[in-house]
Structure formats: C-alpha cells, structure tokens
CHARMM internal coordinates of N, CA and C (Angstrom, degrees):
IC EDIT
DIST 1 N 1 CA 1.3651
DIST 1 CA 1 C 1.5664
ANGL 1 N 1 CA 1 C 115.02
DIST 1 C 2 N 1.2659
ANGL 1 CA 1 C 2 N 114.81
DIHE 1 N 1 CA 1 C 2 N -31.81
DIST 2 N 2 CA 1.5542
ANGL 1 C 2 N 2 CA 117.75
DIHE 1 CA 1 C 2 N 2 CA 175.12
DIST 2 CA 2 C 1.4361
ANGL 2 N 2 CA 2 C 110.15
DIHE 1 C 2 N 2 CA 2 C -72.15
DIST 2 C 3 N 1.2104
ANGL 2 CA 2 C 3 N 119.37
DIHE 2 N 2 CA 2 C 3 N -33.60
DIST 3 N 3 CA 1.5261
ANGL 2 C 3 N 3 CA 124.35
DIHE 2 CA 2 C 3 N 3 CA -178.90
DIST 3 CA 3 C 1.5772
ANGL 3 N 3 CA 3 C 108.50
DIHE 2 C 3 N 3 CA 3 C -65.89
DIST 3 C 4 N 1.3840
ANGL 3 CA 3 C 4 N 113.14
DIHE 3 N 3 CA 3 C 4 N -49.94
DIST 4 N 4 CA 1.4697
ANGL 3 C 4 N 4 CA 121.13
DIHE 3 CA 3 C 4 N 4 CA 174.27
DIST 4 CA 4 C 1.5361
ANGL 4 N 4 CA 4 C 113.14
DIHE 3 C 4 N 4 CA 4 C -48.03
DIST 4 C 5 N 1.4127
ANGL 4 CA 4 C 5 N 110.27
DIHE 4 N 4 CA 4 C 5 N -49.92
DIST 5 N 5 CA 1.4881
ANGL 4 C 5 N 5 CA 115.24
DIHE 4 CA 4 C 5 N 5 CA -170.62
DIST 5 CA 5 C 1.5833
ANGL 5 N 5 CA 5 C 106.49
DIHE 4 C 5 N 5 CA 5 C -72.53
DIST 5 C 6 N 1.3084
ANGL 5 CA 5 C 6 N 118.43
DIHE 5 N 5 CA 5 C 6 N -32.09
DIST 6 N 6 CA 1.5074
ANGL 5 C 6 N 6 CA 115.22
DIHE 5 CA 5 C 6 N 6 CA 177.37
DIST 6 CA 6 C 1.5107
ANGL 6 N 6 CA 6 C 112.59
DIHE 5 C 6 N 6 CA 6 C -72.77
DIST 6 C 7 N 1.3289
ANGL 6 CA 6 C 7 N 116.42
DIHE 6 N 6 CA 6 C 7 N -33.16
DIST 7 N 7 CA 1.4540
ANGL 6 C 7 N 7 CA 117.53
DIHE 6 CA 6 C 7 N 7 CA 175.78
DIST 7 CA 7 C 1.5422
ANGL 7 N 7 CA 7 C 111.56
DIHE 6 C 7 N 7 CA 7 C -66.50
DIST 7 C 8 N 1.2879
ANGL 7 CA 7 C 8 N 117.03
DIHE 7 N 7 CA 7 C 8 N -46.19
DIST 8 N 8 CA 1.4190
ANGL 7 C 8 N 8 CA 121.87
DIHE 7 CA 7 C 8 N 8 CA 175.23
DIST 8 CA 8 C 1.6130
ANGL 8 N 8 CA 8 C 114.29
DIHE 7 C 8 N 8 CA 8 C -53.38
DIST 8 C 9 N 1.3083
ANGL 8 CA 8 C 9 N 109.68
DIHE 8 N 8 CA 8 C 9 N -47.81
DIST 9 N 9 CA 1.4551
ANGL 8 C 9 N 9 CA 116.64
DIHE 8 CA 8 C 9 N 9 CA 179.19
DIST 9 CA 9 C 1.6266
ANGL 9 N 9 CA 9 C 113.19
DIHE 8 C 9 N 9 CA 9 C -61.85
DIST 9 C 10 N 1.3121
ANGL 9 CA 9 C 10 N 111.29
DIHE 9 N 9 CA 9 C 10 N -44.62
DIST 10 N 10 CA 1.4400
ANGL 9 C 10 N 10 CA 119.81
DIHE 9 CA 9 C 10 N 10 CA 179.03
DIST 10 CA 10 C 1.5786
ANGL 10 N 10 CA 10 C 109.77
DIHE 9 C 10 N 10 CA 10 C -65.06
DIST 10 C 11 N 1.3381
ANGL 10 CA 10 C 11 N 118.74
DIHE 10 N 10 CA 10 C 11 N -44.85
DIST 11 N 11 CA 1.4367
ANGL 10 C 11 N 11 CA 119.75
DIHE 10 CA 10 C 11 N 11 CA -179.50
DIST 11 CA 11 C 1.6435
ANGL 11 N 11 CA 11 C 108.89
DIHE 10 C 11 N 11 CA 11 C -71.42
DIST 11 C 12 N 1.3039
ANGL 11 CA 11 C 12 N 117.78
DIHE 11 N 11 CA 11 C 12 N -30.54
DIST 12 N 12 CA 1.4713
ANGL 11 C 12 N 12 CA 116.61
DIHE 11 CA 11 C 12 N 12 CA 174.70
DIST 12 CA 12 C 1.5296
ANGL 12 N 12 CA 12 C 113.73
DIHE 11 C 12 N 12 CA 12 C -70.96
DIST 12 C 13 N 1.3683
ANGL 12 CA 12 C 13 N 115.72
DIHE 12 N 12 CA 12 C 13 N -34.97
DIST 13 N 13 CA 1.5138
ANGL 12 C 13 N 13 CA 121.22
DIHE 12 CA 12 C 13 N 13 CA 170.08
DIST 13 CA 13 C 1.4890
ANGL 13 N 13 CA 13 C 113.94
DIHE 12 C 13 N 13 CA 13 C -59.21
DIST 13 C 14 N 1.3071
ANGL 13 CA 13 C 14 N 114.21
DIHE 13 N 13 CA 13 C 14 N -47.13
DIST 14 N 14 CA 1.4798
ANGL 13 C 14 N 14 CA 121.26
DIHE 13 CA 13 C 14 N 14 CA -176.59
DIST 14 CA 14 C 1.5334
ANGL 14 N 14 CA 14 C 106.70
DIHE 13 C 14 N 14 CA 14 C -66.52
DIST 14 C 15 N 1.3029
ANGL 14 CA 14 C 15 N 117.38
DIHE 14 N 14 CA 14 C 15 N -46.66
DIST 15 N 15 CA 1.5732
ANGL 14 C 15 N 15 CA 118.94
DIHE 14 CA 14 C 15 N 15 CA 178.93
DIST 15 CA 15 C 1.4775
ANGL 15 N 15 CA 15 C 111.87
DIHE 14 C 15 N 15 CA 15 C -58.82
DIST 15 C 16 N 1.3635
ANGL 15 CA 15 C 16 N 113.12
DIHE 15 N 15 CA 15 C 16 N -47.37
DIST 16 N 16 CA 1.6492
ANGL 15 C 16 N 16 CA 119.38
DIHE 15 CA 15 C 16 N 16 CA 177.18
DIST 16 CA 16 C 1.4702
ANGL 16 N 16 CA 16 C 108.82
DIHE 15 C 16 N 16 CA 16 C -60.30
DIST 16 C 17 N 1.2632
ANGL 16 CA 16 C 17 N 122.06
DIHE 16 N 16 CA 16 C 17 N -38.68
DIST 17 N 17 CA 1.5323
ANGL 16 C 17 N 17 CA 121.90
DIHE 16 CA 16 C 17 N 17 CA 178.17
DIST 17 CA 17 C 1.4468
ANGL 17 N 17 CA 17 C 115.62
DIHE 16 C 17 N 17 CA 17 C -63.44
DIST 17 C 18 N 1.4148
ANGL 17 CA 17 C 18 N 106.22
DIHE 17 N 17 CA 17 C 18 N -49.67
DIST 18 N 18 CA 1.5202
ANGL 17 C 18 N 18 CA 111.69
DIHE 17 CA 17 C 18 N 18 CA 179.22
DIST 18 CA 18 C 1.5277
ANGL 18 N 18 CA 18 C 114.75
DIHE 17 C 18 N 18 CA 18 C -66.36
DIST 18 C 19 N 1.2794
ANGL 18 CA 18 C 19 N 119.35
DIHE 18 N 18 CA 18 C 19 N -30.68
DIST 19 N 19 CA 1.5118
ANGL 18 C 19 N 19 CA 117.43
DIHE 18 CA 18 C 19 N 19 CA -179.86
DIST 19 CA 19 C 1.6177
ANGL 19 N 19 CA 19 C 107.22
DIHE 18 C 19 N 19 CA 19 C -78.82
DIST 19 C 20 N 1.2977
ANGL 19 CA 19 C 20 N 118.24
DIHE 19 N 19 CA 19 C 20 N -23.79
DIST 20 N 20 CA 1.4224
ANGL 19 C 20 N 20 CA 117.03
DIHE 19 CA 19 C 20 N 20 CA -178.02
DIST 20 CA 20 C 1.6191
ANGL 20 N 20 CA 20 C 109.29
DIHE 19 C 20 N 20 CA 20 C -81.86
DIST 20 C 21 N 1.3184
ANGL 20 CA 20 C 21 N 113.75
DIHE 20 N 20 CA 20 C 21 N -22.80
DIST 21 N 21 CA 1.4632
ANGL 20 C 21 N 21 CA 119.16
DIHE 20 CA 20 C 21 N 21 CA -179.85
DIST 21 CA 21 C 1.6208
ANGL 21 N 21 CA 21 C 109.31
DIHE 20 C 21 N 21 CA 21 C -83.05
DIST 21 C 22 N 1.3169
ANGL 21 CA 21 C 22 N 114.81
DIHE 21 N 21 CA 21 C 22 N -27.76
DIST 22 N 22 CA 1.3879
ANGL 21 C 22 N 22 CA 116.97
DIHE 21 CA 21 C 22 N 22 CA -178.51
DIST 22 CA 22 C 1.6286
ANGL 22 N 22 CA 22 C 116.96
DIHE 21 C 22 N 22 CA 22 C -101.34
DIST 22 C 23 N 1.3829
ANGL 22 CA 22 C 23 N 109.38
DIHE 22 N 22 CA 22 C 23 N 22.97
DIST 23 N 23 CA 1.4927
ANGL 22 C 23 N 23 CA 114.12
DIHE 22 CA 22 C 23 N 23 CA 177.95
DIST 23 CA 23 C 1.5084
ANGL 23 N 23 CA 23 C 110.55
DIHE 22 C 23 N 23 CA 23 C -64.81
DIST 23 C 24 N 1.3412
ANGL 23 CA 23 C 24 N 113.70
DIHE 23 N 23 CA 23 C 24 N 164.21
DIST 24 N 24 CA 1.4699
ANGL 23 C 24 N 24 CA 123.05
DIHE 23 CA 23 C 24 N 24 CA -179.05
DIST 24 CA 24 C 1.4547
ANGL 24 N 24 CA 24 C 109.34
DIHE 23 C 24 N 24 CA 24 C -79.25
DIST 24 C 25 N 1.2763
ANGL 24 CA 24 C 25 N 121.09
DIHE 24 N 24 CA 24 C 25 N 139.33
DIST 25 N 25 CA 1.4244
ANGL 24 C 25 N 25 CA 127.76
DIHE 24 CA 24 C 25 N 25 CA -177.23
DIST 25 CA 25 C 1.5652
ANGL 25 N 25 CA 25 C 109.86
DIHE 24 C 25 N 25 CA 25 C -94.87
DIST 25 C 26 N 1.3544
ANGL 25 CA 25 C 26 N 122.54
DIHE 25 N 25 CA 25 C 26 N 117.99
DIST 26 N 26 CA 1.3338
ANGL 25 C 26 N 26 CA 124.66
DIHE 25 CA 25 C 26 N 26 CA -177.53
DIST 26 CA 26 C 1.5795
ANGL 26 N 26 CA 26 C 107.53
DIHE 25 C 26 N 26 CA 26 C -100.54
DIST 26 C 27 N 1.3390
ANGL 26 CA 26 C 27 N 108.67
DIHE 26 N 26 CA 26 C 27 N 123.80
DIST 27 N 27 CA 1.6055
ANGL 26 C 27 N 27 CA 115.88
DIHE 26 CA 26 C 27 N 27 CA 178.03
DIST 27 CA 27 C 1.4094
ANGL 27 N 27 CA 27 C 106.21
DIHE 26 C 27 N 27 CA 27 C -123.66
DIST 27 C 28 N 1.4772
ANGL 27 CA 27 C 28 N 119.63
DIHE 27 N 27 CA 27 C 28 N 130.65
DIST 28 N 28 CA 1.3391
ANGL 27 C 28 N 28 CA 120.77
DIHE 27 CA 27 C 28 N 28 CA 171.99
DIST 28 CA 28 C 1.5518
ANGL 28 N 28 CA 28 C 112.19
DIHE 27 C 28 N 28 CA 28 C -62.77
DIST 28 C 29 N 1.3117
ANGL 28 CA 28 C 29 N 112.42
DIHE 28 N 28 CA 28 C 29 N 150.54
DIST 29 N 29 CA 1.5962
ANGL 28 C 29 N 29 CA 115.62
DIHE 28 CA 28 C 29 N 29 CA 177.18
DIST 29 CA 29 C 1.4560
ANGL 29 N 29 CA 29 C 107.70
DIHE 28 C 29 N 29 CA 29 C -67.87
DIST 29 C 30 N 1.3693
ANGL 29 CA 29 C 30 N 109.49
DIHE 29 N 29 CA 29 C 30 N 148.06
DIST 30 N 30 CA 1.4864
ANGL 29 C 30 N 30 CA 119.84
DIHE 29 CA 29 C 30 N 30 CA 178.10
DIST 30 CA 30 C 1.5253
ANGL 30 N 30 CA 30 C 106.56
DIHE 29 C 30 N 30 CA 30 C -72.35
DIST 30 C 31 N 1.3112
ANGL 30 CA 30 C 31 N 117.38
DIHE 30 N 30 CA 30 C 31 N 154.17
DIST 31 N 31 CA 1.4136
ANGL 30 C 31 N 31 CA 126.86
DIHE 30 CA 30 C 31 N 31 CA 174.37
DIST 31 CA 31 C 1.4972
ANGL 31 N 31 CA 31 C 107.66
DIHE 30 C 31 N 31 CA 31 C -76.43
DIST 31 C 32 N 1.3551
ANGL 31 CA 31 C 32 N 116.47
DIHE 31 N 31 CA 31 C 32 N 156.85
DIST 32 N 32 CA 1.4809
ANGL 31 C 32 N 32 CA 117.27
DIHE 31 CA 31 C 32 N 32 CA 175.64
DIST 32 CA 32 C 1.4309
ANGL 32 N 32 CA 32 C 109.77
DIHE 31 C 32 N 32 CA 32 C -74.13
DIST 32 C 33 N 1.4117
ANGL 32 CA 32 C 33 N 116.94
DIHE 32 N 32 CA 32 C 33 N 125.96
DIST 33 N 33 CA 1.3875
ANGL 32 C 33 N 33 CA 122.16
DIHE 32 CA 32 C 33 N 33 CA -177.82
DIST 33 CA 33 C 1.4666
ANGL 33 N 33 CA 33 C 111.59
DIHE 32 C 33 N 33 CA 33 C -101.23
DIST 33 C 34 N 1.3077
ANGL 33 CA 33 C 34 N 115.94
DIHE 33 N 33 CA 33 C 34 N 135.82
DIST 34 N 34 CA 1.4803
ANGL 33 C 34 N 34 CA 122.29
DIHE 33 CA 33 C 34 N 34 CA 171.47
DIST 34 CA 34 C 1.4830
ANGL 34 N 34 CA 34 C 111.69
DIHE 33 C 34 N 34 CA 34 C -75.52
DIST 34 C 35 N 1.4320
ANGL 34 CA 34 C 35 N 114.33
DIHE 34 N 34 CA 34 C 35 N 127.67
DIST 35 N 35 CA 1.3753
ANGL 34 C 35 N 35 CA 115.98
DIHE 34 CA 34 C 35 N 35 CA 178.14
DIST 35 CA 35 C 1.5693
ANGL 35 N 35 CA 35 C 110.16
DIHE 34 C 35 N 35 CA 35 C -127.69
DIST 35 C 36 N 1.2760
ANGL 35 CA 35 C 36 N 113.23
DIHE 35 N 35 CA 35 C 36 N 135.25
DIST 36 N 36 CA 1.5593
ANGL 35 C 36 N 36 CA 115.80
DIHE 35 CA 35 C 36 N 36 CA -176.94
DIST 36 CA 36 C 1.5868
ANGL 36 N 36 CA 36 C 112.52
DIHE 35 C 36 N 36 CA 36 C -85.79
DIST 36 C 37 N 1.2959
ANGL 36 CA 36 C 37 N 113.11
DIHE 36 N 36 CA 36 C 37 N 114.84
DIST 37 N 37 CA 1.4795
ANGL 36 C 37 N 37 CA 118.09
DIHE 36 CA 36 C 37 N 37 CA 178.79
DIST 37 CA 37 C 1.6552
ANGL 37 N 37 CA 37 C 108.28
DIHE 36 C 37 N 37 CA 37 C -93.14
DIST 37 C 38 N 1.1948
ANGL 37 CA 37 C 38 N 114.58
DIHE 37 N 37 CA 37 C 38 N 114.22
DIST 38 N 38 CA 1.4753
ANGL 37 C 38 N 38 CA 119.96
DIHE 37 CA 37 C 38 N 38 CA -176.25
DIST 38 CA 38 C 1.5766
ANGL 38 N 38 CA 38 C 111.96
DIHE 37 C 38 N 38 CA 38 C -66.64
DIST 38 C 39 N 1.3249
ANGL 38 CA 38 C 39 N 117.06
DIHE 38 N 38 CA 38 C 39 N 155.30
DIST 39 N 39 CA 1.4250
ANGL 38 C 39 N 39 CA 123.11
DIHE 38 CA 38 C 39 N 39 CA 177.01
DIST 39 CA 39 C 1.4713
ANGL 39 N 39 CA 39 C 112.62
DIHE 38 C 39 N 39 CA 39 C -59.92
DIST 39 C 40 N 1.3410
ANGL 39 CA 39 C 40 N 120.00
DIHE 39 N 39 CA 39 C 40 N 147.63
DIST 40 N 40 CA 1.4505
ANGL 39 C 40 N 40 CA 123.01
DIHE 39 CA 39 C 40 N 40 CA -175.30
DIST 40 CA 40 C 1.5236
ANGL 40 N 40 CA 40 C 109.21
DIHE 39 C 40 N 40 CA 40 C -154.48
DIST 40 C 41 N 1.3038
ANGL 40 CA 40 C 41 N 116.35
DIHE 40 N 40 CA 40 C 41 N 160.89
DIST 41 N 41 CA 1.5535
ANGL 40 C 41 N 41 CA 121.13
DIHE 40 CA 40 C 41 N 41 CA 173.99
DIST 41 CA 41 C 1.4816
ANGL 41 N 41 CA 41 C 104.90
DIHE 40 C 41 N 41 CA 41 C -82.98
DIST 41 C 42 N 1.2882
ANGL 41 CA 41 C 42 N 118.36
DIHE 41 N 41 CA 41 C 42 N 126.04
DIST 42 N 42 CA 1.5861
ANGL 41 C 42 N 42 CA 123.99
DIHE 41 CA 41 C 42 N 42 CA 174.57
DIST 42 CA 42 C 1.5404
ANGL 42 N 42 CA 42 C 109.11
DIHE 41 C 42 N 42 CA 42 C -93.63
DIST 42 C 43 N 1.2712
ANGL 42 CA 42 C 43 N 117.57
DIHE 42 N 42 CA 42 C 43 N -25.43
DIST 43 N 43 CA 1.4911
ANGL 42 C 43 N 43 CA 113.75
DIHE 42 CA 42 C 43 N 43 CA -178.20
DIST 43 CA 43 C 1.5624
ANGL 43 N 43 CA 43 C 102.79
DIHE 42 C 43 N 43 CA 43 C -155.11
DIST 43 C 44 N 1.3335
ANGL 43 CA 43 C 44 N 117.05
DIHE 43 N 43 CA 43 C 44 N -163.09
DIST 44 N 44 CA 1.4027
ANGL 43 C 44 N 44 CA 121.43
DIHE 43 CA 43 C 44 N 44 CA -173.97
DIST 44 CA 44 C 1.5033
ANGL 44 N 44 CA 44 C 113.24
DIHE 43 C 44 N 44 CA 44 C -65.20
DIST 44 C 45 N 1.4003
ANGL 44 CA 44 C 45 N 118.75
DIHE 44 N 44 CA 44 C 45 N -30.75
DIST 45 N 45 CA 1.4809
ANGL 44 C 45 N 45 CA 124.88
DIHE 44 CA 44 C 45 N 45 CA -172.90
DIST 45 CA 45 C 1.5353
ANGL 45 N 45 CA 45 C 107.12
DIHE 44 C 45 N 45 CA 45 C -138.68
DIST 45 C 46 N 1.3470
ANGL 45 CA 45 C 46 N 122.11
DIHE 45 N 45 CA 45 C 46 N 24.20
DIST 46 N 46 CA 1.3709
ANGL 45 C 46 N 46 CA 120.80
DIHE 45 CA 45 C 46 N 46 CA -172.25
DIST 46 CA 46 C 1.6563
ANGL 46 N 46 CA 46 C 105.27
DIHE 45 C 46 N 46 CA 46 C -119.69
DIST 46 C 47 N 1.2645
ANGL 46 CA 46 C 47 N 114.75
DIHE 46 N 46 CA 46 C 47 N 122.02
DIST 47 N 47 CA 1.4986
ANGL 46 C 47 N 47 CA 116.99
DIHE 46 CA 46 C 47 N 47 CA -179.69
DIST 47 CA 47 C 1.6572
ANGL 47 N 47 CA 47 C 106.52
DIHE 46 C 47 N 47 CA 47 C -111.18
DIST 47 C 48 N 1.2712
ANGL 47 CA 47 C 48 N 112.38
DIHE 47 N 47 CA 47 C 48 N 121.21
DIST 48 N 48 CA 1.4563
ANGL 47 C 48 N 48 CA 117.70
DIHE 47 CA 47 C 48 N 48 CA 178.11
DIST 48 CA 48 C 1.4840
ANGL 48 N 48 CA 48 C 109.77
DIHE 47 C 48 N 48 CA 48 C -98.72
DIST 48 C 49 N 1.4475
ANGL 48 CA 48 C 49 N 118.34
DIHE 48 N 48 CA 48 C 49 N 120.09
DIST 49 N 49 CA 1.4547
ANGL 48 C 49 N 49 CA 123.05
DIHE 48 CA 48 C 49 N 49 CA 179.89
DIST 49 CA 49 C 1.4873
ANGL 49 N 49 CA 49 C 111.99
DIHE 48 C 49 N 49 CA 49 C -66.00
DIST 49 C 50 N 1.4210
ANGL 49 CA 49 C 50 N 112.56
DIHE 49 N 49 CA 49 C 50 N 154.19
DIST 50 N 50 CA 1.4259
ANGL 49 C 50 N 50 CA 111.89
DIHE 49 CA 49 C 50 N 50 CA 173.74
DIST 50 CA 50 C 1.5683
ANGL 50 N 50 CA 50 C 112.94
DIHE 49 C 50 N 50 CA 50 C -66.15
DIST 50 C 51 N 1.2391
ANGL 50 CA 50 C 51 N 118.49
DIHE 50 N 50 CA 50 C 51 N 160.62
DIST 51 N 51 CA 1.4527
ANGL 50 C 51 N 51 CA 123.75
DIHE 50 CA 50 C 51 N 51 CA -171.82
DIST 51 CA 51 C 1.5971
ANGL 51 N 51 CA 51 C 107.89
DIHE 50 C 51 N 51 CA 51 C -161.54
DIST 51 C 52 N 1.2659
ANGL 51 CA 51 C 52 N 113.34
DIHE 51 N 51 CA 51 C 52 N 159.83
DIST 52 N 52 CA 1.5360
ANGL 51 C 52 N 52 CA 120.55
DIHE 51 CA 51 C 52 N 52 CA 178.89
DIST 52 CA 52 C 1.5097
ANGL 52 N 52 CA 52 C 106.12
DIHE 51 C 52 N 52 CA 52 C -91.66
DIST 52 C 53 N 1.3211
ANGL 52 CA 52 C 53 N 114.23
DIHE 52 N 52 CA 52 C 53 N 138.84
DIST 53 N 53 CA 1.4342
ANGL 52 C 53 N 53 CA 119.34
DIHE 52 CA 52 C 53 N 53 CA 177.96
DIST 53 CA 53 C 1.4969
ANGL 53 N 53 CA 53 C 104.13
DIHE 52 C 53 N 53 CA 53 C -132.36
DIST 53 C 54 N 1.3518
ANGL 53 CA 53 C 54 N 111.85
DIHE 53 N 53 CA 53 C 54 N 147.14
DIST 54 N 54 CA 1.4824
ANGL 53 C 54 N 54 CA 119.73
DIHE 53 CA 53 C 54 N 54 CA -175.73
DIST 54 CA 54 C 1.6197
ANGL 54 N 54 CA 54 C 106.66
DIHE 53 C 54 N 54 CA 54 C -106.33
DIST 54 C 55 N 1.2639
ANGL 54 CA 54 C 55 N 110.64
DIHE 54 N 54 CA 54 C 55 N 128.91
DIST 55 N 55 CA 1.5931
ANGL 54 C 55 N 55 CA 113.90
DIHE 54 CA 54 C 55 N 55 CA 172.55
DIST 55 CA 55 C 1.3917
ANGL 55 N 55 CA 55 C 117.08
DIHE 54 C 55 N 55 CA 55 C -120.55
END
COOR INIT
IC SEED 1 N 1 CA 1 C
IC BUILD
C-alpha cells in the first residue's frame, strides 16, 4: 500500500510539473510602430516621396 501511494504521489508531481512547464505564454500585442519608408523610383519616370507607414 505504501509503494502504491508513493508511486501515485510521484506521478502526480511529475504530471503537475510537466503541465506547469508547458503552460501557454501570454504576450501583450505590440503597439503600432511608425516606420519611415524612403523615397524610391516606382517606374521609369515616377518618383514616390518618402512617407510614414504604420506596422
């Protein structure tokens, strides 16, 4: 009886430890960051000015 109790206790501890280590990680969403997009040529004679973009 004592061996069964110790095996059950050990298996419960191992299961609890495993579940606590595999919990889901909650991360808050990132804020929208402003990113500068430099000017560039879009075609043979089309220049697109630099602008701020939100990502």
